VOLO-616059 format. One line per field, with one value per residue (C-alpha): residue number from 1; z negated, x negated, y. Coordinates in steps of 0.05 Angstrom, whole numbers. Layout:
BEGIN
pos = NUM, ...
pz = Z, ...
px = X, ...
py = Y, ...
// end
This chain:
BEGIN
pos = 1, 2, 3, 4, 5, 6, 7, 8, 9, 10, 11, 12, 13, 14, 15, 16, 17, 18, 19, 20, 21, 22, 23, 24, 25, 26, 27, 28, 29, 30, 31, 32, 33, 34, 35, 36, 37, 38, 39, 40, 41, 42, 43, 44, 45, 46, 47, 48, 49, 50, 51, 52, 53, 54, 55, 56, 57, 58, 59, 60, 61, 62, 63, 64, 65, 66, 67, 68, 69, 70, 71, 72, 73, 74, 75, 76, 77, 78, 79, 80, 81, 82, 83, 84, 85, 86, 87, 88, 89, 90, 91, 92, 93, 94, 95, 96, 97, 98, 99, 100, 101, 102, 103, 104, 105, 106, 107, 108, 109, 110, 111, 112, 113, 114, 115, 116, 117, 118, 119, 120, 121, 122, 123, 124, 125, 126, 127, 128, 129, 130, 131, 132, 133, 134, 135, 136, 137, 138, 139, 140, 141, 142, 143, 144, 145, 146, 147, 148, 149, 150, 151, 152, 153, 154, 155, 156, 157, 158, 159, 160, 161, 162, 163, 164, 165, 166, 167, 168, 169, 170, 171, 172, 173, 174, 175, 176, 177, 178, 179, 180, 181, 182, 183, 184, 185, 186, 187, 188, 189, 190, 191, 192, 193, 194, 195, 196, 197, 198, 199, 200, 201, 202, 203, 204, 205, 206, 207, 208, 209, 210, 211, 212, 213, 214, 215, 216, 217, 218, 219, 220, 221, 222, 223, 224, 225, 226, 227, 228, 229, 230, 231, 232, 233, 234, 235, 236, 237, 238, 239, 240, 241, 242, 243, 244, 245, 246, 247, 248, 249, 250, 251, 252, 253, 254, 255, 256, 257, 258, 259, 260, 261, 262, 263, 264, 265, 266, 267, 268, 269, 270, 271, 272, 273, 274, 275, 276, 277, 278, 279, 280, 281, 282, 283, 284, 285, 286, 287, 288, 289, 290, 291, 292, 293, 294, 295, 296, 297, 298, 299, 300, 301, 302, 303, 304, 305, 306, 307, 308, 309, 310, 311, 312, 313, 314, 315, 316, 317, 318, 319, 320, 321, 322, 323, 324, 325, 326, 327, 328, 329, 330, 331, 332, 333, 334, 335, 336, 337, 338, 339, 340, 341, 342, 343, 344, 345, 346, 347, 348, 349, 350, 351, 352, 353, 354, 355, 356, 357, 358, 359, 360, 361, 362, 363, 364, 365, 366, 367, 368, 369, 370, 371, 372, 373, 374, 375, 376, 377, 378, 379, 380, 381, 382, 383, 384, 385, 386, 387, 388, 389, 390, 391, 392, 393, 394, 395, 396, 397, 398, 399, 400, 401, 402, 403, 404, 405, 406, 407, 408, 409, 410, 411, 412, 413, 414, 415, 416, 417, 418, 419, 420, 421, 422, 423, 424, 425, 426, 427, 428, 429, 430, 431, 432, 433, 434, 435, 436, 437, 438, 439, 440, 441, 442, 443, 444, 445, 446, 447, 448, 449, 450, 451, 452, 453, 454, 455, 456, 457, 458, 459, 460, 461, 462, 463, 464, 465, 466, 467, 468, 469, 470, 471, 472, 473, 474, 475, 476, 477, 478, 479, 480, 481, 482, 483, 484, 485, 486, 487, 488, 489, 490, 491, 492, 493, 494, 495, 496, 497, 498, 499, 500, 501, 502, 503, 504, 505, 506, 507, 508, 509, 510, 511, 512, 513, 514, 515, 516, 517, 518, 519, 520, 521, 522, 523, 524, 525, 526, 527, 528, 529, 530, 531, 532, 533, 534, 535, 536, 537, 538, 539, 540, 541, 542, 543, 544, 545, 546, 547, 548, 549, 550, 551, 552
pz = -223, -249, -320, -352, -317, -352, -418, -417, -386, -445, -500, -471, -473, -535, -560, -537, -552, -514, -477, -413, -376, -416, -451, -487, -505, -553, -503, -504, -454, -426, -410, -371, -299, -299, -365, -326, -270, -309, -345, -275, -252, -298, -313, -236, -239, -302, -260, -207, -258, -285, -217, -240, -197, -234, -294, -348, -374, -418, -446, -495, -555, -615, -600, -669, -703, -631, -642, -584, -601, -528, -486, -448, -391, -331, -332, -270, -218, -172, -205, -241, -170, -143, -197, -142, -97, -149, -159, -86, -66, -114, -117, -75, -29, -36, -62, -115, -170, -148, -182, -234, -285, -326, -377, -443, -510, -562, -527, -522, -453, -431, -369, -346, -295, -258, -227, -176, -185, -141, -76, -69, -57, -78, -142, -159, -180, -197, -176, -145, -221, -235, -312, -349, -410, -475, -504, -517, -500, -439, -414, -346, -310, -321, -270, -281, -269, -211, -182, -196, -165, -104, -93, -80, -13, -11, 52, 74, 98, 163, 172, 105, 143, 158, 227, 249, 285, 279, 275, 278, 349, 368, 344, 391, 376, 388, 349, 291, 292, 294, 225, 188, 207, 185, 124, 106, 120, 73, 10, 28, -52, -68, -13, 22, 98, 91, 36, 81, 141, 108, 90, 132, 179, 129, 67, 103, 126, 66, 28, 81, 64, 132, 124, 62, 31, 102, 138, 202, 194, 225, 207, 232, 298, 309, 294, 310, 359, 425, 477, 504, 424, 428, 432, 367, 346, 398, 410, 372, 424, 396, 453, 450, 519, 550, 593, 640, 653, 697, 773, 772, 741, 712, 650, 627, 563, 507, 466, 409, 382, 366, 322, 398, 430, 403, 422, 491, 499, 473, 527, 585, 551, 599, 543, 588, 549, 534, 530, 467, 483, 544, 550, 554, 478, 436, 448, 485, 429, 477, 444, 468, 485, 430, 371, 375, 300, 300, 353, 324, 261, 287, 333, 268, 230, 284, 291, 199, 200, 261, 254, 284, 280, 322, 379, 404, 430, 403, 463, 473, 517, 557, 577, 610, 545, 491, 465, 438, 389, 381, 334, 321, 249, 211, 174, 112, 52, 39, 91, 134, 101, 30, 60, 91, 39, 13, -57, -50, -47, -14, -66, -16, 61, 105, 129, 62, 74, 143, 110, 61, 114, 159, 99, 96, 165, 153, 209, 152, 112, 54, 49, 45, 69, 146, 156, 113, 156, 227, 194, 169, 230, 273, 235, 238, 318, 320, 354, 331, 272, 296, 305, 273, 314, 272, 302, 343, 295, 279, 314, 289, 340, 330, 378, 377, 412, 459, 489, 450, 438, 407, 428, 364, 320, 335, 340, 267, 245, 286, 242, 176, 160, 88, 107, 53, 95, 58, 96, 161, 160, 152, 209, 259, 241, 253, 322, 342, 326, 270, 207, 151, 76, 49, -8, 59, 89, 32, 20, 97, 105, 44, 73, 138, 171, 209, 238, 265, 230, 225, 264, 316, 267, 299, 282, 274, 336, 292, 263, 277, 252, 276, 240, 263, 305, 345, 304, 240, 284, 298, 238, 200, 256, 234, 284, 292, 250, 304, 301, 228, 235, 287, 235, 185, 232, 259, 192, 167, 232, 222, 142, 136, 69, 40, -31, -31, -57, 12, 54, 17, 32, 111, 121, 68, 118, 169, 148, 162, 117, 96, 56, -14, -61, -78, 2, 21, -25, -9, 61, 66, 12, 60, 114, 78, 67, 141, 161, 104, 135, 202, 186, 207, 141, 74, 11, -23, -88, -153, -141, -181, -155, -83, -23, 45, 100, 168, 171, 188
px = 415, 486, 501, 479, 410, 405, 426, 377, 322, 341, 336, 269, 236, 265, 239, 160, 178, 135, 77, 41, 101, 163, 184, 257, 280, 338, 366, 436, 472, 406, 330, 294, 282, 205, 191, 227, 177, 118, 147, 148, 81, 53, 90, 83, 5, 4, 53, -4, -59, -26, -6, 71, 128, 157, 159, 218, 247, 310, 351, 399, 349, 323, 250, 234, 289, 295, 370, 419, 447, 472, 465, 514, 455, 488, 562, 578, 561, 545, 502, 465, 449, 420, 365, 336, 331, 299, 243, 225, 221, 163, 128, 67, 73, 139, 163, 233, 270, 284, 345, 390, 427, 483, 495, 549, 526, 570, 609, 548, 513, 449, 411, 356, 306, 272, 211, 171, 97, 42, 32, -42, -98, -40, -35, 31, 27, 86, 81, 6, -12, -25, -7, -12, -11, -50, -8, 59, 31, 32, -25, -68, -101, -165, -218, -230, -157, -156, -214, -187, -129, -159, -210, -156, -154, -228, -279, -223, -177, -203, -168, -202, -272, -310, -328, -400, -406, -335, -325, -262, -276, -254, -184, -126, -110, -32, -33, -63, -22, 44, 7, 5, 80, 99, 62, 100, 158, 153, 125, 168, 186, 112, 70, 98, 90, 32, -11, -15, -32, -82, -123, -176, -176, -221, -183, -118, -143, -164, -94, -63, -99, -134, -206, -245, -281, -289, -313, -272, -244, -207, -136, -152, -174, -114, -68, -92, -145, -172, -149, -225, -250, -212, -290, -308, -257, -287, -291, -223, -170, -128, -69, 4, 31, 99, 125, 184, 211, 268, 291, 237, 173, 131, 73, 42, -11, -15, -76, -88, -63, -6, 25, 46, 44, 99, 144, 124, 126, 197, 217, 201, 251, 309, 370, 424, 493, 541, 620, 626, 702, 747, 797, 854, 842, 806, 782, 714, 659, 603, 538, 464, 433, 380, 373, 309, 294, 306, 256, 204, 213, 195, 143, 116, 121, 80, 21, 20, 20, -22, -86, -137, -190, -160, -173, -98, -48, 24, 66, 139, 172, 241, 289, 363, 387, 338, 272, 213, 159, 99, 45, -27, -23, 27, 81, 43, 78, 143, 199, 234, 302, 261, 269, 345, 378, 327, 314, 242, 179, 117, 65, 7, -14, -51, -80, -55, -102, -67, -2, -7, -29, 36, 76, 39, 59, 128, 120, 145, 194, 196, 153, 176, 246, 230, 277, 330, 342, 339, 382, 426, 423, 443, 507, 529, 521, 561, 508, 474, 426, 352, 319, 251, 214, 151, 140, 86, 12, -19, 36, 104, 159, 214, 283, 324, 391, 416, 471, 535, 535, 601, 652, 697, 643, 628, 696, 707, 647, 684, 750, 728, 678, 678, 641, 579, 513, 509, 580, 554, 491, 536, 572, 514, 489, 562, 565, 496, 510, 464, 466, 499, 500, 558, 573, 567, 619, 667, 661, 677, 736, 766, 764, 785, 729, 717, 744, 735, 709, 638, 590, 637, 653, 672, 679, 760, 790, 857, 822, 879, 953, 1014, 1019, 957, 960, 912, 913, 890, 843, 803, 814, 776, 723, 706, 654, 580, 522, 517, 580, 584, 509, 534, 593, 546, 501, 557, 584, 518, 510, 570, 571, 497, 498, 540, 532, 542, 609, 628, 594, 638, 702, 677, 673, 718, 781, 734, 695, 719, 798, 761, 706, 723, 716, 633, 625, 640, 590, 540, 550, 557, 480, 457, 465, 439, 382, 377, 375, 329, 279, 280, 276, 343, 362, 329, 357, 338, 377, 362, 376, 446, 462, 431, 445, 446, 408, 385, 311, 282
py = 3098, 3082, 3101, 3032, 3041, 3109, 3097, 3038, 3090, 3139, 3096, 3071, 3142, 3167, 3101, 3118, 3193, 3253, 3241, 3272, 3253, 3260, 3326, 3324, 3398, 3419, 3466, 3501, 3537, 3568, 3559, 3605, 3569, 3601, 3552, 3490, 3504, 3504, 3432, 3414, 3425, 3400, 3331, 3321, 3326, 3284, 3230, 3225, 3224, 3162, 3130, 3134, 3150, 3202, 3239, 3263, 3327, 3321, 3368, 3350, 3310, 3341, 3353, 3328, 3286, 3253, 3251, 3262, 3333, 3348, 3407, 3459, 3477, 3488, 3448, 3476, 3417, 3469, 3517, 3449, 3425, 3491, 3482, 3439, 3505, 3539, 3494, 3477, 3559, 3568, 3505, 3500, 3446, 3454, 3400, 3392, 3356, 3276, 3282, 3310, 3262, 3277, 3223, 3229, 3187, 3195, 3252, 3291, 3317, 3294, 3325, 3279, 3319, 3261, 3295, 3261, 3254, 3294, 3267, 3242, 3291, 3351, 3374, 3419, 3490, 3537, 3605, 3598, 3569, 3486, 3465, 3399, 3375, 3364, 3313, 3344, 3410, 3453, 3478, 3499, 3444, 3441, 3435, 3359, 3341, 3386, 3354, 3293, 3295, 3331, 3278, 3227, 3238, 3246, 3226, 3183, 3260, 3255, 3320, 3351, 3345, 3408, 3425, 3427, 3500, 3520, 3592, 3640, 3647, 3585, 3595, 3621, 3687, 3686, 3622, 3664, 3710, 3661, 3627, 3699, 3702, 3633, 3647, 3706, 3682, 3616, 3667, 3730, 3729, 3720, 3759, 3824, 3818, 3879, 3850, 3789, 3830, 3858, 3804, 3785, 3719, 3685, 3705, 3681, 3613, 3596, 3614, 3575, 3515, 3520, 3525, 3506, 3570, 3594, 3527, 3508, 3441, 3396, 3415, 3491, 3468, 3421, 3469, 3534, 3519, 3544, 3485, 3491, 3474, 3401, 3384, 3393, 3335, 3298, 3234, 3240, 3267, 3315, 3310, 3316, 3274, 3293, 3237, 3232, 3163, 3135, 3150, 3209, 3211, 3265, 3275, 3335, 3336, 3383, 3407, 3453, 3495, 3449, 3503, 3527, 3453, 3432, 3484, 3478, 3403, 3415, 3454, 3400, 3365, 3365, 3392, 3393, 3409, 3347, 3346, 3291, 3265, 3264, 3319, 3278, 3244, 3305, 3374, 3364, 3384, 3414, 3403, 3405, 3335, 3344, 3397, 3434, 3427, 3354, 3345, 3386, 3353, 3286, 3305, 3346, 3283, 3253, 3298, 3298, 3218, 3203, 3164, 3198, 3155, 3112, 3146, 3158, 3205, 3230, 3205, 3230, 3197, 3219, 3168, 3189, 3180, 3176, 3201, 3154, 3203, 3154, 3155, 3118, 3082, 3041, 3076, 3097, 3093, 3043, 3044, 3092, 3072, 3089, 3166, 3162, 3193, 3246, 3207, 3194, 3231, 3201, 3208, 3195, 3209, 3197, 3263, 3301, 3366, 3375, 3351, 3410, 3460, 3443, 3449, 3521, 3547, 3511, 3467, 3409, 3453, 3404, 3347, 3278, 3305, 3299, 3239, 3253, 3318, 3284, 3231, 3289, 3333, 3277, 3265, 3332, 3333, 3261, 3229, 3156, 3157, 3153, 3088, 3074, 3018, 2977, 2918, 2938, 2936, 2998, 3040, 3079, 3100, 3135, 3146, 3200, 3197, 3240, 3196, 3169, 3092, 3079, 3141, 3117, 3131, 3206, 3211, 3184, 3229, 3290, 3281, 3262, 3310, 3287, 3227, 3212, 3198, 3121, 3109, 3138, 3097, 3035, 3057, 3069, 3003, 2980, 3012, 2980, 2915, 2916, 2874, 2902, 2882, 2855, 2921, 2969, 2927, 2920, 2986, 3013, 2963, 2988, 3062, 3033, 3048, 2986, 2931, 2863, 2805, 2791, 2787, 2827, 2887, 2955, 3022, 3031, 3075, 3090, 3154, 3204, 3189, 3198, 3268, 3297, 3358, 3392, 3456, 3401, 3380, 3453, 3468, 3416, 3417, 3479, 3515, 3515, 3559, 3603, 3627, 3633, 3674, 3719, 3742, 3765, 3797, 3838, 3850, 3873, 3916, 3949, 3958, 3962, 3919, 3856, 3827, 3752, 3751, 3801, 3744, 3690, 3735, 3739, 3672, 3624, 3620, 3610, 3545, 3475, 3458, 3384, 3424, 3426, 3497, 3466, 3453, 3522, 3554, 3513, 3518, 3596, 3590, 3548, 3590, 3657, 3619, 3602, 3666, 3693, 3644, 3655, 3736, 3757, 3779, 3799, 3811, 3879, 3857, 3820, 3748, 3752, 3814, 3804, 3854, 3828, 3876, 3865, 3853, 3911
// end
């Protein structure tokens, strides 16, 4: 939203005043995050029940007089937006604020938290508790509302159906163990590993949303079942197929457990190292042809959104220069471009029970953000953006490129590390000779990112100036994440522990010169989070007084 739209929205909300999906708070310079989380749960659930896309929690408006009084809540932009990560950590399923808006009204600051509605069939919990609203009051989500939300997928959710005759004996022991490990990593701040290990298999499967009161579901068989147990899903095939296209041809089918099969399929892909740029123009950048996280994100999305009632399989076709993923069923809500920039959260899922279970096992990191992560990941690797193909009725195809389309595009991304995803997405359309709207074309031309006249636009090749040096290029490009992660591991190995300040000092001068102070802090925070989630480091201190150690 632009400023004008925000002002109109705020005036309208104040005029209608508080209800089940709008809450005003007269907040000064602080407000407990735990209370924000409770309101997040309540407002998201109420928005779902009223078929609304979002709800609002607004700081800086007196909740009695309706007057704008202003708020000093988290005035630092980085700290304010870190609230998104804090909310995502404690919600179940993992979901966060759609946007955080700051608005000045008569020189008084108003903070508007835009809360997405809970997805269809999935009530939102905060720290394990479901909240709702009774008029303007915060309360627990009653059984009637809980059942209403959970029943939205209801009888049409293929993945939630109980498998007749299904039992623990039908599950793969290795997959079951991996599932526990994934659950422990996801909820490391809520459950101790020993506590999860002490749960019986039935208790764990229920807690991980894989079974219903101990009864085996189609989701449990898909994700954790033995390969020979696939017959329990008949006549619906539970199968992933990899096929190699080109001068050489090959294929392989993979059945349950999908929790393990996706990695096995990935290992079939010919993932060689590529030199992105020629030696005589710039230092070469060596990258893997495909990024494992992006490939698995695409494959997991196919599994989560497959229409299993169509009796088809998920197909991954490997061509010399690209991977093409195909799943049965139309794109379920909206268009792929709606999700590219991470602003839209889907309200409905074709397989809500399966999607929630995959989120519990970290197969889907944050539901609704998978497409954004794939696009951002390709941009960081200087590769073309993914392409969706919805031309075939009843199927979705996505292409992940493993080859440069236009060398000028890749060179632009390497040297201009501050480009927004909006600009990169537009440049990608230019390099692929796709239509570009007038606003984007004007913006790119003004920034000297494109040249030529319509319809023959192309990415500008004049990226470097005469004063650019090879040393400037290296300092601007920075290093791969593995380089920084190794520095942290080496430091902890030698000194046993490190505070956040010590890690900042260790990495600060090593990060790209193109990054500002806030970007460097965010980069380091993301690195630490990534290493914690992968189980390599752990925090033995308080959240504000962290003390990082190598994980035992």
